[in-house]
BATI-382254 format. One line per 3 residues: number of its first residue (from 0); for each residue z, x, y of N, C-alpha, C, O, CB. Coordinates in nm, 4 decimals. Atoms other than C-alpha are relative to their C-alpha. Glycine has a CB too. Example, Ala and Ser with C-alpha at 12.3 -4.5 7.8 and 13.67 -1.06 7.14 Angstrom:
2
0> 0.0000,0.0890,-0.1190,0.7800,1.2300,-0.4500,0.0000,0.0900,0.1200,0.0665,0.1936,0.1181,0.1246,-0.0992,0.0027; -0.0060,-0.0820,-0.1190,0.7140,1.3670,-0.1060,0.0730,-0.0770,0.1090,0.0899,-0.0261,0.2198,-0.1415,0.0414,0.0462
% end
This chain:
88
0> 0.1154,-0.0389,0.0791,5.1774,5.2476,8.1028,0.0419,0.1134,-0.0939,0.1064,0.2098,-0.0526,-0.1193,0.0432,0.0916; -0.0300,-0.1010,0.1012,5.2114,5.4480,7.7810,-0.0895,0.1231,0.0201,-0.1980,0.1124,0.0773,-0.0191,-0.0586,-0.1425; 0.0907,-0.1150,0.0044,5.0767,5.8024,7.7498,-0.1206,-0.0331,-0.0887,-0.1098,-0.1147,-0.1802,0.0740,0.1270,-0.0530
3> 0.1236,0.0285,0.0727,4.7199,5.8028,7.6148,0.0166,0.0159,-0.1506,-0.0282,-0.0702,-0.2262,-0.1109,0.0908,0.0489; -0.0168,-0.0204,0.1444,4.8161,5.9461,7.2748,0.0811,-0.1128,-0.0631,0.0531,-0.1537,-0.1758,0.0680,0.1348,-0.0273; -0.0795,0.1125,0.0506,5.0755,5.6711,7.2317,-0.0875,-0.1247,-0.0108,-0.0799,-0.1983,-0.1092,0.1223,-0.0272,0.0923
6> 0.0879,0.1176,0.0009,4.8180,5.4057,7.3208,-0.0995,0.0077,-0.1156,-0.1308,-0.0936,-0.1780,-0.0755,-0.0124,0.1341; 0.0924,-0.0182,0.1119,4.5771,5.5511,7.0654,0.0690,-0.0389,-0.1308,0.0139,-0.1150,-0.2103,-0.0506,0.1467,-0.0065; -0.0737,0.0326,0.1223,4.8397,5.5317,6.7905,0.0312,-0.1484,-0.0092,0.0127,-0.2089,-0.1148,0.1290,0.0801,-0.0066
9> -0.0339,0.1424,0.0005,4.9517,5.1815,6.8893,-0.1221,-0.0863,-0.0298,-0.1097,-0.1917,-0.0921,0.0608,-0.0405,0.1341; 0.1212,0.0761,0.0273,4.5907,5.0628,6.8760,-0.0199,-0.0182,-0.1506,-0.0622,-0.1247,-0.1957,-0.1220,0.0697,0.0618; 0.0192,0.0085,0.1442,4.5819,5.1392,6.5049,0.0998,-0.0937,-0.0674,0.0814,-0.1295,-0.1838,0.0106,0.1370,-0.0609
12> -0.0968,0.0940,0.0582,4.8821,4.9118,6.4492,-0.0423,-0.1452,0.0201,0.0187,-0.2358,-0.0367,0.1382,0.0221,0.0611; 0.0430,0.1382,-0.0266,4.6931,4.6057,6.5762,-0.1401,-0.0303,-0.0520,-0.1884,-0.1427,-0.0381,0.0047,-0.0273,0.1485; 0.1330,0.0207,0.0577,4.3541,4.6547,6.4062,0.0024,0.0407,-0.1472,0.0870,0.1195,-0.1894,-0.1083,0.0811,0.0781
15> 0.0081,-0.0376,0.1415,4.2553,4.6788,6.0405,-0.0502,0.1427,-0.0168,-0.0005,0.2174,-0.1011,-0.0915,-0.0964,-0.0754; 0.0568,-0.1343,0.0026,4.0489,4.9932,6.1024,-0.0748,0.0223,0.1304,-0.1111,-0.0726,0.2000,-0.0943,0.0198,-0.1232; 0.0732,-0.0314,-0.1229,3.8784,5.1739,6.3878,-0.0550,0.1414,-0.0075,0.0010,0.2284,-0.0744,0.0909,-0.0159,0.1242
18> 0.0545,-0.1342,-0.0182,3.6577,5.4707,6.4687,0.0274,0.0396,0.1453,0.0793,-0.0405,0.2231,-0.1554,0.0058,-0.0342; -0.0286,-0.0476,-0.1358,3.6794,5.6789,6.7852,-0.0683,-0.0883,0.1048,-0.0109,-0.1132,0.2108,-0.0457,0.1462,0.0162; 0.0703,0.0846,-0.0965,3.4201,5.4588,6.9586,0.0726,-0.1332,0.0205,0.0775,-0.1855,0.1318,-0.1440,-0.0252,-0.0466
21> -0.0773,0.1245,-0.0101,3.6259,5.1471,6.8812,0.1246,0.0205,0.0866,0.1577,-0.0628,0.1710,0.0407,-0.0500,-0.1407; -0.1214,-0.0309,-0.0764,3.9392,5.3098,7.0217,-0.0349,0.0158,0.1480,0.0345,-0.0373,0.2347,0.0682,0.1292,-0.0540; 0.0397,-0.0213,-0.1395,3.7586,5.4189,7.3368,-0.0372,-0.1316,0.0679,-0.0018,-0.1541,0.1836,-0.1179,0.0979,0.0075
24> 0.0378,0.1298,-0.0579,3.6131,5.0717,7.3916,0.1238,-0.0838,0.0296,0.1306,-0.1506,0.1328,-0.0943,-0.0766,-0.0951; -0.1209,0.0802,-0.0178,3.9547,4.9108,7.3494,0.0882,0.0512,0.1137,0.1549,-0.0279,0.1804,0.0795,-0.0022,-0.1287; -0.0915,-0.0589,-0.0990,4.1355,5.1505,7.5846,-0.0669,0.0348,0.1330,0.0006,0.0766,0.2270,0.0626,0.1241,-0.0574
27> 0.0735,-0.0428,-0.1194,3.8639,5.2115,7.8455,0.0498,-0.0644,0.1294,0.0639,0.0043,0.2306,-0.1459,-0.0309,-0.0173; -0.0417,0.0685,-0.1232,3.9817,4.9508,8.0966,0.1282,0.0589,0.0572,0.1424,0.0714,0.1788,0.0194,-0.1489,-0.0264; -0.1290,-0.0491,-0.0470,4.3315,5.0948,8.1138,0.0043,0.1528,0.0148,0.0748,0.2037,0.1020,0.1087,-0.0447,-0.0949
30> -0.0108,-0.1464,0.0028,4.2733,5.4666,8.0432,-0.1296,0.0730,0.0363,-0.1326,0.1961,0.0368,0.0441,0.0439,-0.1363; 0.1296,-0.0605,-0.0257,3.9088,5.5272,8.1350,-0.0019,0.1033,0.1118,-0.0890,0.1903,0.1137,-0.0966,-0.1056,0.0315; -0.0041,-0.0946,-0.1120,4.0042,5.7170,8.4505,0.0789,0.1269,-0.0329,0.0809,0.2196,0.0480,0.0606,-0.0672,0.1219
33> -0.0763,-0.1187,0.0397,4.2239,5.9690,8.2623,-0.0964,0.1146,-0.0312,-0.2016,0.0931,-0.0914,0.0905,-0.0307,-0.1233; 0.0816,-0.1173,0.0283,4.0816,6.3209,8.2432,-0.0129,0.0226,-0.1507,-0.1178,0.0663,-0.1981,0.0600,0.1239,0.0672; -0.0004,-0.0196,0.1452,4.1743,6.3339,7.8727,-0.0707,-0.1123,-0.0753,-0.0791,-0.1080,-0.1980,0.1422,0.0119,-0.0496
36> 0.0690,0.1110,0.0662,3.9839,6.0110,7.8018,-0.1441,0.0405,-0.0272,-0.2356,0.0032,0.0462,0.0055,-0.1297,0.0865; 0.1332,-0.0420,0.0433,3.6882,6.1702,7.6249,0.0000,0.0092,-0.1520,0.1053,0.0191,-0.2150,-0.0409,0.1368,0.0647; 0.0137,0.0090,0.1452,3.5581,6.1672,7.2716,0.0681,0.1157,-0.0744,0.1428,0.0904,-0.1689,-0.1463,-0.0042,-0.0366
39> -0.0638,-0.1095,0.0745,3.6669,6.5179,7.1617,0.1543,-0.0065,0.0019,0.2188,0.0219,-0.0990,-0.0457,0.1333,0.0575; -0.1458,0.0077,-0.0101,4.0238,6.4675,7.2854,0.0550,-0.1135,-0.0852,0.1587,-0.0980,-0.1497,0.0426,-0.0186,0.1457; -0.0468,0.1143,0.0791,4.0579,6.1269,7.1203,-0.0198,0.0269,-0.1490,0.0645,-0.0118,-0.2298,-0.0742,-0.1293,0.0415
42> 0.0196,-0.0397,0.1398,3.9093,6.2586,6.7940,0.1137,0.0920,-0.0430,0.1686,0.0770,-0.1522,-0.1375,0.0702,-0.0194; -0.1092,-0.0926,0.0305,4.1669,6.5374,6.8058,0.1328,-0.0739,-0.0196,0.2090,-0.0412,-0.1105,0.0140,0.1037,0.1119; -0.1238,0.0777,0.0124,4.4510,6.2874,6.8579,0.0020,-0.0785,-0.1312,0.1052,-0.0859,-0.1978,0.0155,-0.0963,0.1197
45> 0.0090,0.0772,0.1245,4.3309,6.0738,6.5657,0.0172,0.0926,-0.1202,0.0893,0.0595,-0.2142,-0.1355,-0.0752,-0.0086; -0.0095,-0.0935,0.1120,4.2924,6.3745,6.3362,0.1408,0.0583,-0.0127,0.1872,0.0842,-0.1238,-0.1019,0.1129,0.0167; -0.1386,-0.0465,0.0034,4.6389,6.4997,6.4311,0.0892,-0.1054,-0.0638,0.1761,-0.0735,-0.1448,0.0497,0.0337,0.1418
48> -0.0780,0.1094,0.0594,4.7841,6.1588,6.3450,-0.0265,-0.0088,-0.1500,0.0645,-0.0376,-0.2278,-0.0339,-0.1347,0.0683; 0.0310,0.0004,0.1428,4.6035,6.1740,6.0121,0.0706,0.1155,-0.0711,0.1285,0.0973,-0.1783,-0.1522,0.0089,-0.0219; -0.0648,-0.1172,0.0598,4.7338,6.5243,5.9411,0.1512,-0.0189,-0.0118,0.2148,0.0372,-0.1011,-0.0303,0.1250,0.0827
51> -0.1442,0.0271,0.0019,5.0856,6.3996,6.0176,0.0359,-0.1221,-0.0848,0.1520,-0.1630,-0.0885,0.0505,-0.0203,0.1417; -0.0264,0.1086,0.0929,5.0498,6.1111,5.7725,0.0144,-0.1379,0.0613,0.0592,-0.2304,-0.0064,0.1206,0.0301,-0.0739; -0.0106,0.1307,-0.0647,5.0376,5.8260,6.0261,-0.1245,-0.0857,-0.0219,-0.1166,-0.2085,-0.0269,0.0243,0.0177,0.1485
54> 0.1275,0.0694,0.0203,4.6713,5.7371,5.9710,-0.0667,0.0549,-0.1250,-0.0334,0.1634,-0.1727,-0.0934,0.0159,0.1238; 0.0794,-0.0474,0.1122,4.4298,5.7619,5.6815,-0.1450,-0.0411,0.0188,-0.1739,-0.1453,0.0776,0.0550,-0.0542,-0.1331; 0.1423,0.0329,-0.0032,4.0514,5.7706,5.6529,-0.0249,-0.1135,-0.0977,0.0303,-0.1159,-0.2077,-0.0882,0.1242,-0.0346
57> 0.0312,0.1103,0.0911,3.9100,5.4513,5.5062,-0.1476,-0.0069,-0.0360,-0.1828,-0.0514,-0.1452,0.0426,-0.1307,0.0615; 0.1431,0.0023,0.0322,3.5332,5.4855,5.5282,-0.0784,0.0824,0.1010,-0.0281,0.1195,0.2071,-0.0529,-0.1448,-0.0033; 0.0930,-0.0727,-0.0853,3.2379,5.6675,5.6784,-0.1240,-0.0851,0.0206,-0.1574,-0.1694,-0.0627,-0.0368,0.1379,-0.0613
60> 0.1225,0.0733,-0.0301,2.9239,5.5318,5.8403,-0.0930,0.0939,0.0764,-0.0492,0.1652,0.1667,0.0299,-0.1307,0.0825; 0.0982,-0.0798,-0.0721,2.6065,5.7056,5.9534,-0.0635,-0.0888,0.1062,-0.1354,-0.1833,0.0738,-0.1082,0.0593,-0.0967; 0.0503,0.0795,-0.1121,2.5188,5.5671,6.2959,-0.1356,0.0549,0.0446,-0.1846,0.1553,-0.0071,0.1013,0.0009,0.1185
63> 0.1289,-0.0458,-0.0532,2.1962,5.5990,6.4903,0.0149,0.1408,0.0555,0.1215,0.1784,0.1043,-0.0524,-0.0965,0.1099; -0.0042,-0.1377,-0.0470,2.1090,5.9540,6.5851,0.0720,0.0918,-0.0973,0.1112,0.2028,-0.0614,0.0667,0.0066,0.1348; -0.0692,-0.0767,0.1038,2.2678,6.0757,6.2598,0.1422,0.0392,0.0374,0.1908,0.1449,-0.0027,-0.0779,0.1235,-0.0315
66> -0.1397,-0.0240,-0.0359,2.6158,6.0536,6.4098,0.0880,-0.0607,-0.1087,0.0738,-0.1778,-0.1439,0.0342,-0.0604,0.1409; -0.0928,0.0470,0.1021,2.8870,6.0270,6.1468,0.1198,-0.0663,0.0674,0.1873,-0.0048,0.1500,0.0457,0.1169,-0.0914; -0.1167,0.0714,-0.0510,3.1491,5.7647,6.2298,0.1028,-0.0060,-0.1122,0.0733,-0.0509,-0.2229,-0.0377,-0.1440,0.0509
69> -0.1091,0.0018,0.0966,3.4803,5.8021,6.0511,0.0978,-0.1080,0.0439,0.1422,-0.1098,0.1587,0.0703,0.1405,-0.0110; -0.0924,0.1098,-0.0289,3.7031,5.4960,6.0334,0.1365,0.0323,-0.0594,0.1471,0.0830,-0.1711,-0.0539,-0.1348,-0.0560; -0.1386,-0.0259,0.0399,4.0808,5.5241,6.0099,0.0795,-0.1292,0.0063,0.0389,-0.2262,0.0704,0.0648,0.1081,0.0903
72> -0.0933,0.1121,-0.0094,4.3679,5.2835,5.9577,0.1410,0.0541,-0.0077,0.1650,0.1621,-0.0616,-0.0254,-0.1048,-0.1121; -0.1419,-0.0317,0.0143,4.7424,5.2940,5.9896,0.0485,-0.0747,-0.1231,0.0541,-0.1977,-0.1234,0.0833,-0.0393,0.1291; -0.0536,0.0638,0.1198,4.8795,5.2289,5.6426,0.1383,-0.0575,0.0332,0.1914,-0.0324,0.1414,0.0082,0.1017,-0.1196
75> -0.1248,0.0726,-0.0283,5.1993,5.0239,5.6139,0.1111,0.0919,0.0495,0.1768,0.0618,0.1491,0.0469,-0.0734,-0.1244; -0.1064,-0.0933,-0.0403,5.4379,5.3191,5.6359,-0.0320,0.0673,0.1337,0.0565,0.0862,0.2172,0.0207,0.1070,-0.1084; 0.0409,-0.0623,-0.1260,5.2367,5.4848,5.9153,0.0179,-0.0950,0.1173,0.0671,-0.0553,0.2230,-0.1453,0.0456,-0.0080
78> -0.0155,0.0996,-0.1061,5.2303,5.1646,6.1203,0.1480,-0.0228,0.0315,0.1857,-0.0368,0.1479,-0.0670,-0.1329,-0.0405; -0.1441,0.0190,-0.0217,5.6049,5.1194,6.0703,0.0592,0.1169,0.0786,0.1428,0.0974,0.1669,0.0733,-0.0153,-0.1349; -0.0487,-0.1186,-0.0720,5.6692,5.4751,6.1883,-0.0454,-0.0029,0.1455,0.0341,0.0221,0.2361,-0.0497,0.1294,-0.0684
81> 0.0519,0.0087,-0.1367,5.4452,5.4331,6.4930,0.0781,-0.1038,0.0793,0.1203,-0.0773,0.1919,-0.1506,-0.0351,-0.0006; -0.0703,0.1072,-0.0709,5.6130,5.1056,6.5860,0.1482,0.0289,0.0212,0.2086,-0.0205,0.1164,-0.0150,-0.1293,-0.0756; -0.1409,-0.0364,-0.0156,5.9602,5.2505,6.5345,0.0202,0.0951,0.1187,0.1198,0.0853,0.1904,0.0526,0.0648,-0.1290
84> -0.0161,-0.1000,-0.1053,5.9013,5.5376,6.7783,-0.0703,-0.0339,0.1302,-0.0339,0.0185,0.2355,-0.0495,0.1304,-0.0483; 0.0722,0.0394,-0.1217,5.6590,5.3778,7.0246,0.0162,-0.1490,0.0162,-0.0501,-0.2271,-0.0520,-0.1516,0.0400,-0.0060; -0.0287,0.1411,-0.0235,5.7903,5.0486,7.1526,-0.1011,-0.0586,0.0975,-0.1569,0.0132,0.1805,0.1430,-0.0183,0.0535
87> 0.0888,0.0675,-0.0946,5.5772,4.7933,7.3348,0.0677,-0.0174,0.1341,0.0082,-0.0725,0.2267,-0.0439,-0.1358,-0.0544
% end
């Protein structure tokens, strides 16, 4: 099993785009019992990947309850870098 942060990054290499809720839904079965499996920690991991140039914001959506959902994607170079350093 990969570390949670690795799994988060790898998820973006297999989807067109995702928000934190999408990532959590996809990884819940395998990582749901991890202490770090919570929204603030996963948001932090995604934002760190964006700051490091692996991911980019693609769109925003206002969800129910006035929650802002930010969608990210791994651009071609970012996905290549992720796949080069994190093997399946």
